[in-house]
N, C-alpha and C positions, 0 to 999 in steps of 0.2 A: 504494500500500500504506500503510495506517495501522497503526502499531504497536499491537497489541491489549493487551498486558499488560507491565508492568514492575514491579519491586519496588524500593522505596526502602530501601536498607539503612541502618538507623539505628545498628546496633551491629555490631562486628566487621567493618567495611568494609575494614580493613587487608588482610585476606586476599583479599578480592574485588578490590581495586584495585592490589595490588602489581604493579609492572611496567607499569602504564599510563603513557601519556605524552600530552603536548599534541597534539591533532589538528586544532584549529580554534577559531573563535570563533562565538558566536551573539550577536545583538543583541536584547535582550529586557529588560523590566523585572523587578524582583524579585517584584512582585505576581503577574505571569503565571507565573513559575517556581514560586511557592508554590501557585498554583491548579492548575498542571499536575502537579507532582511531589510536593506536600506540603511539610512543613517540612524545612529542610535538616538535615544531620548537625550534631552539636555537636562532632565530632572534627576540628576544623581545627587547623592547626599553631600558631595563636595568634601568628603572626609575619607570614608573607607572605599568608595567606588569612584572610578573615572568615567566609565561608559556603561550604559544599560539599554537593553531593548525590552519592551513590554509587548508581548504578542498574544493574540487570541486566534486560535485555529478554527477552521470551519466547524469542527465537531464540538466547539465550546471550550476546549482545553486552553488554559492560560499558561504561558511560559514567560519567564524572564531570563535574560542572558546578561551577565555582568562580571566585571572583575572585582575582586575583594582583597583589600589590604596588600596589593602588590604594585600599585600605580603611584604616580607622582603625588596625588592628593594625600595619600597616607604616609608614604615613605619619604616624600620630598623630592626635589628635582635631581639630586645627586644619585640616590639609590632606587627611586621608583622607576618602574618601567613605563615607557610611552605606550599608548594603546597598540601601536603598530608592532611592538615587541612582545606583546602578551600572546601566549600560545595556549594557555589553559584557562578556560572560562567556567564560571559557575552557572548552573541552570537551576532556576527556581520554578515552583508551580504548586499546584494543589495535589498532584499525583506524579508518579514516575513517568506517566505518559508524556509529560512535558519534555523530558529528556529525549524520549524516543522520537517525538515529532520534530524536535529541533535537529536531531541527528539525521533523520530521514530527509528533511528539507535541504540540509547542507549537501548530503550525498546526491540528491536529485539535481541540485544546482550545479554541482561539480560535473555530473554526467552531461548536462546540457552544455557546459563550457567546453568539454572535450570534443564535442561534435563540430 
């Protein structure tokens, strides 16, 4: 199954993501995430996270993709990673299905880019 549709919530994602929690990791570069899901939300906490996507898939599954405590916001400009250097991202949601749908979306996008 390839996830058909999702929406990247740029505004008011607080209501969408309230109550979500960490469900797993994905290993992926920033460029691929942007190619797959579009530009990230600007509504990060400015402290522990630098980038975040809030997604709602066609089946109603909610997923968040974000970095946690490894970027410049948390570690500072000398030690923190730029988003382009982050390779391991957190996935949040209400269920593990969030991780599955994010992974499947990335794999489907990579297959399309190879053609």
